[in-house]
Residue frames as qw, qx, qy, qz and C-alpha x, y, z in Angstrom:
[[0.665, -0.405, -0.553, -0.296, 110.85, 122.71, 95.05],
 [0.371, -0.664, 0.361, -0.540, 110.42, 123.43, 98.74],
 [0.764, -0.394, 0.451, -0.240, 112.04, 120.79, 100.94],
 [0.950, 0.261, 0.129, 0.108, 113.68, 118.87, 98.07],
 [0.626, -0.377, 0.326, 0.600, 117.37, 118.56, 97.28],
 [0.225, 0.777, -0.152, -0.568, 118.55, 121.13, 94.74],
 [0.187, -0.300, 0.822, 0.446, 120.03, 118.42, 92.51],
 [0.318, 0.451, 0.830, 0.080, 116.50, 117.56, 91.35],
 [0.065, 0.040, 0.315, 0.946, 115.45, 119.89, 88.54],
 [0.549, -0.182, -0.218, -0.786, 111.74, 119.11, 88.90],
 [0.705, -0.207, 0.504, -0.454, 109.39, 116.74, 90.70],
 [0.946, 0.294, -0.051, -0.130, 109.42, 114.18, 87.84],
 [0.459, 0.630, -0.565, 0.270, 113.23, 114.41, 87.93],
 [0.371, -0.460, 0.651, -0.476, 113.12, 113.47, 91.63],
 [0.886, 0.030, 0.310, -0.345, 110.92, 110.43, 90.94],
 [0.846, 0.489, -0.212, 0.007, 112.97, 109.19, 88.00],
 [0.297, 0.662, -0.598, 0.340, 116.36, 109.71, 89.66],
 [0.471, -0.417, 0.651, -0.425, 115.59, 108.05, 92.99],
 [0.940, 0.151, 0.173, -0.253, 114.08, 105.08, 91.14],
 [0.735, 0.560, -0.350, 0.151, 117.24, 104.66, 89.08],
 [0.014, -0.647, 0.632, -0.426, 119.49, 105.15, 92.11],
 [0.703, -0.271, 0.512, -0.413, 117.64, 102.49, 94.14],
 [0.932, 0.197, 0.270, -0.141, 117.29, 99.84, 91.45],
 [0.788, 0.562, -0.104, 0.227, 119.89, 100.24, 88.74],
 [0.121, 0.745, -0.489, 0.438, 122.39, 101.89, 91.05],
 [0.753, -0.194, -0.618, 0.118, 121.61, 99.11, 93.56],
 [0.068, 0.279, -0.470, 0.834, 121.61, 101.67, 96.36],
 [0.470, -0.464, -0.710, -0.244, 118.80, 99.81, 98.09],
 [0.434, -0.429, -0.555, 0.565, 119.55, 101.14, 101.55],
 [0.041, 0.046, 0.041, 0.997, 118.87, 104.69, 100.32],
 [0.368, -0.513, -0.647, -0.427, 115.18, 103.72, 100.55],
 [0.469, -0.526, -0.544, 0.455, 115.56, 104.48, 104.27],
 [0.178, -0.296, -0.033, 0.938, 116.20, 108.11, 103.26],
 [0.175, -0.046, -0.477, -0.860, 113.68, 108.41, 100.43],
 [0.527, -0.437, -0.633, -0.360, 110.76, 106.59, 102.14],
 [0.371, -0.591, 0.315, -0.643, 109.38, 107.66, 105.53],
 [0.028, -0.252, 0.913, -0.319, 109.69, 105.30, 108.49],
 [0.400, 0.239, 0.751, -0.468, 105.93, 104.66, 108.68],
 [0.354, 0.279, -0.427, -0.784, 104.93, 104.80, 105.00],
 [0.720, 0.209, 0.600, -0.280, 101.90, 102.70, 104.00],
 [0.147, 0.349, -0.713, -0.590, 102.46, 100.85, 100.72],
 [0.700, 0.241, 0.505, -0.444, 99.34, 99.32, 99.19],
 [0.183, 0.279, -0.786, -0.520, 99.27, 96.74, 96.41],
 [0.744, -0.081, -0.374, -0.548, 96.68, 94.18, 95.26],
 [0.703, -0.037, -0.690, 0.168, 98.34, 91.72, 97.68],
 [0.567, -0.643, -0.450, 0.251, 97.91, 93.86, 100.80],
 [0.040, -0.946, 0.094, -0.308, 99.39, 96.70, 102.83],
 [0.751, -0.101, -0.331, 0.563, 102.85, 97.06, 104.39],
 [0.223, -0.970, -0.076, -0.066, 104.05, 99.76, 106.75],
 [0.483, -0.752, 0.323, 0.311, 107.44, 101.44, 106.93],
 [0.419, 0.755, -0.446, -0.233, 110.48, 101.57, 104.68],
 [0.347, -0.428, 0.835, 0.003, 112.02, 98.31, 105.93],
 [0.722, 0.282, 0.625, -0.097, 109.54, 96.04, 104.08],
 [0.553, 0.817, -0.050, -0.154, 110.28, 98.06, 100.92],
 [0.013, -0.738, 0.671, 0.067, 114.01, 97.54, 101.43],
 [0.554, -0.165, 0.813, -0.071, 113.56, 93.79, 102.05],
 [0.729, 0.512, 0.431, -0.143, 111.34, 93.33, 98.99],
 [0.398, 0.860, -0.276, -0.161, 113.77, 95.25, 96.78],
 [0.202, -0.571, 0.794, 0.052, 116.73, 93.09, 97.84],
 [0.645, 0.096, 0.751, -0.104, 114.67, 89.94, 97.14],
 [0.660, 0.704, 0.197, -0.173, 113.62, 91.13, 93.69],
 [0.231, 0.835, -0.486, -0.121, 117.19, 92.08, 92.78],
 [0.461, -0.345, 0.817, 0.011, 118.34, 88.60, 93.85],
 [0.682, 0.359, 0.636, -0.038, 115.94, 87.09, 91.31],
 [0.540, 0.759, 0.250, 0.262, 116.44, 89.77, 88.61],
 [0.572, -0.517, 0.014, 0.637, 119.92, 91.24, 89.26],
 [0.295, 0.016, 0.382, 0.876, 120.04, 93.15, 85.96],
 [0.105, 0.746, 0.655, -0.053, 116.60, 94.70, 86.37],
 [0.163, 0.075, 0.144, 0.973, 116.10, 98.03, 84.61],
 [0.103, 0.696, 0.624, -0.340, 113.24, 100.40, 85.36],
 [0.237, 0.201, 0.397, 0.864, 112.57, 102.52, 82.28],
 [0.110, 0.521, 0.475, -0.701, 110.44, 105.49, 83.27],
 [0.263, 0.456, 0.672, 0.520, 107.90, 105.91, 80.48],
 [0.108, -0.652, -0.235, -0.713, 106.00, 108.78, 82.08],
 [0.233, -0.284, -0.634, 0.681, 105.34, 110.68, 85.29],
 [0.182, -0.652, -0.438, -0.592, 101.89, 112.25, 85.53],
 [0.422, -0.229, -0.546, 0.687, 102.10, 114.63, 88.47],
 [0.182, -0.810, -0.277, -0.483, 100.30, 117.34, 90.40],
 [0.641, -0.550, -0.356, 0.399, 101.05, 119.43, 93.45],
 [0.101, 0.889, -0.090, 0.438, 102.58, 122.57, 94.94],
 [0.337, 0.411, -0.611, 0.587, 105.32, 123.41, 97.40],
 [0.371, -0.360, 0.425, -0.743, 103.00, 124.00, 100.36],
 [0.855, -0.077, 0.174, -0.482, 100.85, 120.87, 99.97],
 [0.533, -0.283, 0.780, 0.165, 103.42, 118.47, 98.54],
 [0.397, 0.416, -0.564, -0.593, 103.33, 116.51, 95.32],
 [0.799, 0.078, 0.556, -0.217, 101.69, 113.40, 93.86],
 [0.201, 0.488, -0.693, -0.491, 103.15, 111.32, 91.04],
 [0.903, 0.166, 0.341, -0.201, 101.80, 108.46, 88.98],
 [0.046, -0.662, 0.676, 0.321, 104.96, 106.85, 87.58],
 [0.935, 0.280, 0.091, -0.197, 104.61, 104.37, 84.70],
 [0.257, -0.634, 0.707, 0.180, 107.60, 102.06, 84.39],
 [0.895, 0.310, -0.283, -0.150, 108.60, 99.48, 81.81],
 [0.540, -0.618, 0.568, -0.058, 110.61, 96.98, 83.83],
 [0.794, 0.439, -0.414, -0.072, 113.12, 94.66, 82.17],
 [0.366, -0.621, 0.672, -0.169, 115.27, 91.90, 83.60],
 [0.620, 0.237, -0.735, -0.140, 116.51, 88.32, 83.41],
 [0.832, -0.447, 0.056, -0.325, 115.23, 85.63, 85.79],
 [0.529, 0.517, -0.623, 0.254, 118.63, 84.57, 87.18],
 [0.005, -0.291, 0.763, -0.577, 118.01, 83.89, 90.87],
 [0.374, -0.361, -0.852, -0.060, 115.77, 81.62, 92.94],
 [0.075, 0.038, 0.428, -0.900, 113.00, 83.19, 94.99],
 [0.482, 0.308, 0.422, -0.704, 109.33, 84.15, 94.85],
 [0.682, 0.482, -0.199, -0.513, 109.07, 83.18, 91.17],
 [0.990, 0.018, 0.135, -0.023, 110.70, 79.79, 91.65],
 [0.724, -0.259, 0.381, 0.514, 113.93, 78.38, 90.32],
 [0.063, 0.655, -0.282, -0.698, 115.74, 80.59, 87.80],
 [0.761, 0.477, 0.439, -0.025, 114.66, 80.09, 84.20],
 [0.446, -0.204, 0.404, 0.772, 117.13, 82.43, 82.50],
 [0.273, 0.687, 0.597, 0.310, 114.19, 84.05, 80.72],
 [0.133, 0.006, 0.006, 0.991, 114.31, 87.70, 79.72],
 [0.025, -0.680, -0.733, 0.020, 111.08, 89.38, 80.75],
 [0.043, 0.136, -0.020, 0.990, 109.46, 92.79, 80.58],
 [0.213, -0.647, -0.732, -0.023, 106.33, 94.14, 82.24],
 [0.012, -0.610, -0.029, -0.792, 104.79, 97.42, 83.35],
 [0.383, -0.445, -0.624, 0.517, 104.39, 98.86, 86.81],
 [0.044, -0.702, -0.134, -0.698, 102.53, 102.00, 87.87],
 [0.466, -0.334, -0.570, 0.588, 103.33, 103.52, 91.25],
 [0.137, -0.835, -0.224, -0.484, 101.30, 106.39, 92.73],
 [0.594, -0.176, -0.428, 0.658, 103.41, 108.27, 95.30],
 [0.181, -0.949, -0.162, -0.199, 102.68, 111.20, 97.59],
 [0.712, 0.069, -0.199, 0.670, 105.85, 113.13, 98.40],
 [0.098, -0.961, 0.006, -0.258, 107.09, 116.05, 100.43],
 [0.377, -0.821, 0.427, -0.033, 110.40, 117.13, 101.96],
 [0.253, 0.583, -0.760, -0.136, 112.45, 114.85, 99.69],
 [0.210, -0.091, 0.954, -0.195, 110.56, 111.72, 100.77],
 [0.494, -0.202, -0.652, -0.538, 107.75, 109.44, 99.67],
 [0.239, -0.150, 0.677, -0.680, 105.20, 109.13, 102.49],
 [0.698, 0.252, 0.490, -0.457, 102.35, 107.24, 100.79],
 [0.127, 0.356, -0.763, -0.525, 102.37, 104.72, 97.91],
 [0.817, 0.259, 0.385, -0.342, 99.99, 102.63, 95.84],
 [0.032, 0.515, -0.745, -0.423, 101.57, 100.19, 93.37],
 [0.871, 0.269, 0.304, -0.276, 100.23, 97.81, 90.73],
 [0.167, -0.468, 0.769, 0.403, 102.40, 95.40, 88.72],
 [0.778, 0.306, -0.291, -0.465, 101.54, 93.48, 85.57],
 [0.452, -0.395, 0.793, -0.109, 102.28, 90.22, 87.33],
 [0.843, 0.351, 0.359, -0.194, 100.28, 88.35, 84.68],
 [0.578, 0.761, -0.295, -0.003, 102.90, 89.36, 82.11],
 [0.158, -0.674, 0.705, -0.155, 105.74, 88.37, 84.44],
 [0.643, -0.171, 0.723, -0.183, 104.55, 84.84, 85.16],
 [0.828, 0.511, 0.157, -0.168, 103.54, 84.07, 81.58],
 [0.446, 0.777, -0.442, 0.046, 107.09, 84.84, 80.41],
 [0.248, -0.529, 0.780, -0.226, 108.57, 82.65, 83.18],
 [0.279, 0.086, -0.928, -0.230, 106.31, 79.73, 82.25],
 [0.075, 0.343, 0.835, -0.423, 103.10, 79.92, 84.34],
 [0.129, -0.628, -0.508, -0.576, 99.56, 81.01, 83.62],
 [0.206, -0.471, 0.287, -0.808, 98.19, 83.55, 86.13],
 [0.849, -0.325, -0.105, -0.403, 95.94, 80.78, 87.48],
 [0.884, 0.041, -0.381, 0.268, 98.85, 78.37, 87.93],
 [0.352, 0.349, -0.421, 0.760, 100.96, 80.96, 89.71],
 [0.480, -0.476, 0.132, -0.725, 98.08, 81.99, 91.99],
 [0.938, -0.227, -0.216, -0.150, 97.71, 78.31, 92.95],
 [0.709, 0.213, -0.414, 0.530, 101.46, 78.15, 93.62],
 [0.042, -0.483, 0.320, -0.814, 101.21, 81.17, 95.96],
 [0.747, -0.404, -0.008, -0.528, 98.33, 79.57, 97.87],
 [0.944, -0.057, -0.302, 0.123, 100.29, 76.34, 98.29],
 [0.511, 0.336, -0.394, 0.686, 103.43, 78.20, 99.41],
 [0.247, -0.465, 0.258, -0.810, 101.36, 80.05, 102.02],
 [0.178, -0.104, 0.877, -0.435, 100.11, 76.78, 103.51],
 [0.008, 0.369, 0.908, 0.195, 96.94, 76.07, 101.55],
 [0.145, -0.620, -0.466, -0.614, 93.50, 77.64, 101.36],
 [0.531, -0.741, -0.407, 0.058, 92.97, 77.96, 105.10],
 [0.570, -0.554, -0.024, 0.606, 96.28, 79.75, 105.71],
 [0.461, 0.392, 0.336, 0.721, 96.64, 81.71, 102.47],
 [0.147, -0.352, -0.224, 0.897, 96.87, 85.46, 102.96],
 [0.298, 0.784, 0.535, -0.104, 93.88, 87.56, 102.02],
 [0.447, 0.316, 0.269, 0.793, 94.33, 90.26, 99.42],
 [0.006, 0.153, 0.140, -0.978, 93.69, 94.00, 99.44],
 [0.033, -0.562, -0.769, -0.302, 89.98, 94.84, 99.39],
 [0.124, -0.710, -0.220, -0.657, 87.52, 97.56, 100.25],
 [0.673, -0.719, -0.160, -0.071, 87.96, 96.88, 104.00],
 [0.763, 0.031, -0.174, 0.622, 91.76, 97.24, 103.95],
 [0.330, -0.718, -0.163, 0.591, 93.45, 100.18, 105.66],
 [0.468, 0.607, 0.312, 0.561, 93.43, 103.24, 103.41],
 [0.281, -0.929, -0.136, 0.196, 94.13, 105.96, 105.98],
 [0.671, 0.241, 0.078, 0.697, 96.74, 108.42, 104.85],
 [0.223, -0.600, -0.123, 0.759, 98.14, 111.86, 105.52],
 [0.138, -0.012, 0.537, 0.832, 97.79, 112.52, 101.80],
 [0.330, 0.632, 0.537, -0.450, 94.72, 114.56, 100.90],
 [0.417, 0.256, 0.564, 0.665, 94.24, 114.91, 97.12],
 [0.147, 0.391, 0.038, -0.908, 93.27, 118.25, 95.67],
 [0.611, 0.514, 0.568, -0.197, 90.03, 117.90, 93.67],
 [0.382, 0.055, 0.561, 0.733, 90.62, 118.01, 89.92],
 [0.265, 0.336, -0.008, -0.904, 88.96, 120.91, 88.07],
 [0.682, 0.369, 0.528, -0.346, 85.70, 119.93, 86.35],
 [0.648, 0.726, -0.086, -0.214, 87.03, 120.75, 82.90],
 [0.200, -0.659, 0.708, 0.159, 90.37, 118.97, 83.39],
 [0.590, 0.311, -0.686, -0.290, 91.47, 115.99, 81.31],
 [0.027, 0.126, -0.921, 0.367, 91.48, 113.95, 84.55],
 [0.492, 0.246, 0.515, -0.657, 87.75, 114.44, 85.07],
 [0.643, 0.427, -0.306, -0.557, 87.05, 113.78, 81.38],
 [0.432, 0.288, -0.852, -0.070, 88.92, 110.47, 81.46],
 [0.163, 0.004, 0.849, -0.503, 87.33, 109.40, 84.76],
 [0.614, 0.318, 0.227, -0.686, 83.91, 109.95, 83.18],
 [0.598, 0.392, -0.596, -0.365, 84.93, 107.77, 80.23],
 [0.175, 0.178, -0.946, 0.208, 85.86, 104.94, 82.60],
 [0.414, 0.169, 0.623, -0.642, 82.48, 105.16, 84.32],
 [0.659, 0.404, -0.119, -0.623, 80.77, 104.96, 80.93],
 [0.319, 0.345, -0.864, -0.182, 82.69, 101.79, 80.00],
 [0.033, 0.068, 0.951, -0.299, 80.71, 99.88, 82.61],
 [0.561, 0.388, 0.288, -0.672, 77.42, 100.97, 81.08],
 [0.634, 0.132, 0.739, 0.186, 76.36, 98.28, 78.61],
 [0.505, 0.774, 0.380, 0.047, 75.20, 100.75, 75.96],
 [0.185, -0.817, 0.274, 0.472, 78.49, 102.68, 75.77],
 [0.801, 0.586, 0.113, 0.035, 79.79, 102.94, 72.19],
 [0.715, -0.317, 0.192, 0.593, 83.43, 103.89, 72.97],
 [0.415, 0.809, 0.240, 0.340, 83.06, 107.02, 70.85],
 [0.274, -0.944, 0.175, 0.060, 85.43, 108.86, 73.23],
 [0.674, -0.333, 0.511, 0.416, 88.30, 106.79, 71.79],
 [0.267, 0.644, -0.424, -0.578, 90.00, 107.91, 68.59],
 [0.913, 0.307, -0.076, -0.259, 89.50, 105.50, 65.70],
 [0.707, 0.456, -0.478, 0.253, 93.23, 104.73, 65.71],
 [0.458, -0.713, 0.387, -0.363, 93.58, 104.55, 69.52],
 [0.607, 0.238, -0.740, 0.162, 95.91, 101.98, 71.08],
 [0.712, -0.588, 0.117, -0.366, 95.44, 100.10, 74.36],
 [0.352, 0.405, -0.795, 0.283, 98.07, 98.39, 76.52],
 [0.807, -0.376, -0.126, -0.437, 96.40, 95.65, 78.55],
 [0.556, -0.546, 0.609, -0.146, 97.69, 93.38, 81.36],
 [0.873, 0.069, 0.468, 0.119, 99.65, 90.39, 80.14],
 [0.236, -0.423, 0.478, 0.733, 101.65, 92.62, 77.77],
 [0.400, 0.514, 0.723, 0.230, 98.67, 92.54, 75.40],
 [0.024, -0.355, 0.139, 0.924, 98.30, 95.40, 72.93],
 [0.389, 0.600, 0.698, 0.044, 95.25, 96.42, 70.92],
 [0.108, -0.168, 0.270, 0.942, 94.72, 98.93, 68.13],
 [0.295, -0.232, -0.515, -0.770, 91.43, 100.57, 67.20],
 [0.542, -0.260, 0.246, -0.761, 88.06, 100.68, 68.95],
 [0.883, -0.035, -0.369, -0.288, 87.25, 97.02, 68.24],
 [0.636, 0.138, -0.634, 0.419, 90.29, 95.84, 70.20],
 [0.067, -0.281, 0.451, -0.845, 89.58, 98.29, 73.01],
 [0.740, -0.190, -0.024, -0.645, 85.99, 97.00, 73.33],
 [0.853, 0.063, -0.517, -0.025, 87.29, 93.40, 73.25],
 [0.419, 0.210, -0.651, 0.597, 89.74, 93.92, 76.11],
 [0.299, -0.231, 0.379, -0.845, 87.31, 95.74, 78.40],
 [0.816, -0.105, -0.251, -0.510, 84.76, 92.97, 77.76],
 [0.598, 0.148, -0.750, 0.243, 87.20, 90.49, 79.35],
 [0.005, 0.030, -0.645, 0.763, 86.30, 92.03, 82.72],
 [0.507, 0.024, 0.086, -0.857, 82.67, 92.88, 82.01],
 [0.725, 0.053, -0.548, -0.414, 81.75, 89.45, 80.64],
 [0.512, 0.023, -0.808, 0.290, 83.09, 87.52, 83.65],
 [0.136, -0.151, -0.616, 0.761, 81.64, 89.70, 86.39],
 [0.218, -0.646, -0.570, -0.458, 78.22, 90.85, 87.50],
 [0.443, -0.840, -0.305, 0.078, 76.86, 93.35, 90.03],
 [0.617, 0.227, -0.089, 0.748, 79.83, 95.56, 89.19],
 [0.249, -0.942, -0.166, 0.155, 80.59, 98.51, 91.45],
 [0.655, 0.335, 0.019, 0.677, 83.21, 100.74, 89.86],
 [0.263, -0.939, -0.147, 0.167, 84.73, 103.73, 91.67],
 [0.512, 0.639, -0.187, 0.543, 87.42, 106.28, 90.90],
 [0.693, -0.584, -0.264, 0.331, 89.74, 106.67, 93.91],
 [0.349, -0.637, 0.140, 0.673, 92.28, 109.20, 92.64],
 [0.569, 0.768, 0.251, 0.155, 92.49, 111.54, 89.66],
 [0.434, -0.522, 0.255, 0.689, 95.76, 112.93, 88.32],
 [0.559, 0.764, 0.304, 0.107, 96.13, 115.11, 85.26],
 [0.448, -0.424, 0.270, 0.739, 98.83, 116.90, 83.31],
 [0.455, 0.810, 0.361, 0.085, 98.03, 119.63, 80.81],
 [0.458, -0.498, 0.242, 0.696, 101.35, 120.99, 79.58],
 [0.392, 0.767, -0.096, -0.499, 101.65, 123.45, 76.68],
 [0.466, 0.607, -0.559, -0.320, 102.40, 121.88, 73.28],
 [0.022, 0.206, -0.975, 0.073, 102.06, 118.33, 74.65],
 [0.511, -0.316, -0.703, -0.380, 99.28, 115.73, 74.66],
 [0.505, -0.491, 0.292, -0.647, 97.07, 116.04, 77.72],
 [0.475, 0.099, -0.866, 0.121, 97.46, 113.12, 80.13],
 [0.653, -0.479, 0.103, -0.578, 95.43, 111.58, 82.93],
 [0.294, 0.152, -0.914, 0.234, 96.11, 109.01, 85.64],
 [0.688, -0.351, -0.054, -0.632, 93.24, 107.26, 87.39],
 [0.062, 0.149, -0.944, 0.289, 93.44, 104.87, 90.33],
 [0.655, -0.142, -0.222, -0.708, 90.27, 102.81, 90.52],
 [0.318, -0.100, 0.890, -0.312, 88.51, 100.04, 92.44],
 [0.625, 0.007, -0.483, -0.613, 86.14, 97.47, 91.01],
 [0.314, -0.098, 0.857, -0.398, 84.09, 95.13, 93.20],
 [0.675, 0.161, -0.341, -0.634, 81.87, 92.51, 91.60],
 [0.787, -0.131, 0.561, -0.221, 80.69, 88.89, 91.66],
 [0.012, 0.354, -0.837, -0.416, 82.31, 86.22, 89.49],
 [0.657, 0.245, 0.448, -0.555, 79.02, 85.13, 87.88],
 [0.778, 0.551, -0.044, -0.299, 79.84, 84.01, 84.33],
 [0.836, -0.095, 0.414, 0.348, 81.99, 81.34, 82.67],
 [0.399, 0.884, -0.192, -0.150, 84.66, 82.89, 80.43],
 [0.877, 0.284, -0.185, 0.340, 87.90, 81.77, 78.84],
 [0.199, 0.702, -0.334, 0.597, 89.72, 84.60, 80.65],
 [0.253, -0.444, 0.583, -0.632, 88.66, 83.84, 84.24],
 [0.111, 0.041, -0.990, 0.078, 87.34, 80.28, 84.06],
 [0.338, -0.492, -0.771, -0.221, 84.15, 78.82, 85.45],
 [0.304, -0.656, 0.000, -0.691, 81.90, 81.06, 87.52],
 [0.430, -0.053, -0.770, 0.468, 82.42, 80.72, 91.28],
 [0.327, -0.810, -0.401, -0.278, 79.99, 83.43, 92.53],
 [0.619, -0.343, -0.257, 0.658, 82.99, 84.69, 94.51],
 [0.008, 0.988, 0.112, -0.108, 83.16, 88.39, 95.34],
 [0.739, 0.188, 0.090, 0.640, 86.16, 89.85, 93.50],
 [0.144, -0.938, -0.039, 0.311, 88.02, 93.07, 94.26],
 [0.717, 0.362, 0.161, 0.573, 90.31, 94.71, 91.70],
 [0.214, -0.834, 0.039, 0.507, 92.66, 97.64, 92.27],
 [0.687, 0.442, 0.332, 0.472, 93.76, 99.24, 89.01],
 [0.139, -0.720, 0.081, 0.675, 95.72, 102.25, 87.80],
 [0.626, 0.590, 0.424, 0.282, 95.30, 103.65, 84.29],
 [0.185, -0.503, 0.195, 0.821, 97.18, 106.20, 82.25],
 [0.516, 0.644, 0.545, 0.148, 95.76, 107.86, 79.15],
 [0.191, -0.236, 0.242, 0.922, 96.73, 110.43, 76.53],
 [0.285, 0.706, 0.634, -0.138, 93.88, 112.51, 75.19],
 [0.158, -0.104, 0.317, 0.930, 93.67, 114.87, 72.22],
 [0.349, -0.096, -0.301, -0.882, 90.57, 116.97, 71.50],
 [0.686, -0.164, 0.293, -0.646, 88.56, 114.94, 74.01],
 [0.939, 0.168, -0.225, -0.201, 89.47, 111.57, 72.48],
 [0.700, -0.507, 0.490, 0.113, 91.68, 108.90, 74.05],
 [0.602, 0.655, -0.427, -0.164, 94.54, 108.09, 71.68],
 [0.523, 0.263, -0.773, 0.243, 96.56, 105.82, 74.01],
 [0.693, -0.535, 0.105, -0.472, 95.47, 103.97, 77.14],
 [0.358, 0.294, -0.841, 0.280, 97.48, 101.91, 79.62],
 [0.768, -0.429, -0.079, -0.469, 95.32, 99.67, 81.84],
 [0.344, 0.362, -0.799, 0.335, 97.05, 97.98, 84.75],
 [0.747, -0.422, 0.237, -0.456, 95.72, 95.43, 87.25],
 [0.108, -0.443, 0.888, -0.063, 97.12, 92.18, 88.64],
 [0.758, 0.042, -0.464, -0.457, 95.64, 89.05, 87.03],
 [0.474, 0.075, -0.825, 0.299, 97.38, 86.81, 89.57],
 [0.141, -0.011, 0.556, -0.819, 95.61, 88.67, 92.39],
 [0.667, 0.054, -0.111, -0.735, 92.26, 88.11, 90.68],
 [0.735, 0.098, -0.653, -0.155, 92.96, 84.39, 90.23],
 [0.222, 0.107, -0.797, 0.551, 94.02, 84.03, 93.84],
 [0.429, 0.022, 0.354, -0.831, 90.60, 85.38, 94.90],
 [0.757, 0.131, -0.352, -0.535, 88.82, 83.03, 92.49],
 [0.623, 0.148, -0.762, 0.100, 90.76, 79.99, 93.78],
 [0.078, 0.047, -0.723, 0.685, 90.20, 80.90, 97.45],
 [0.513, -0.305, -0.355, -0.720, 86.48, 80.20, 97.15]]
């Protein structure tokens, strides 16, 4: 790979090895080498700039979860030497809540949750990142509901008037990274079209295999089309005037392997309906940043990982 250290056998090898070096090797300061000085990092809670905030946040997380492991489940990637590379890295994160910090006093609880990070890379560095964590799974295992933890964040930030606003459609999205359009017949385009169809009320989910599995925020797992319909309805039933958009398409079509797609998406809607998932309607405008991974065989989804931050949604609902 042009511009990358020869010790990395491939682009996925680069992503997996620097992640392990930083976190499990506790070589946090190496972030200054692997992340550019002005990198924008976007999450549902906002945008940071530069590698120093990444270093600071990593030290804080390791203080709370000193034995944290980041198990790389998959890297869906695209790119070439001349234009650089893009990865969508799905991680199963494990650790024990042993230190005091953002998540409160240590509980000693063992937790696991997924993270997906989309990174644009060139010359041995990450220069653009989008990251979504299953924070709903994290806080449930520590002892909070997503609503309770969102309220705790608001209080810690000084109350409703001082609480920090979250990432939304008006946030800074400028980047040096320019994605290459996915071919029309690629698995990435096919899966993006499926996601658009989900938000049409008459969609029958026939693009999902009968035995498909879904991994939903909160460490919830479903099997079969009925469960898949049930989980997607948790969003659709609570919100109205939904505007869904696909922001990035990644795809991987390797010989003798299942085809894979990664989709980063935005959803903007109004909280119009009472539901058990998101409480009483507030008419508040809600913005969701999500990243999905999917495996597809013969045009049918067989496995789907859906990731968005429930705590971020609840913080918007509570800041009415």
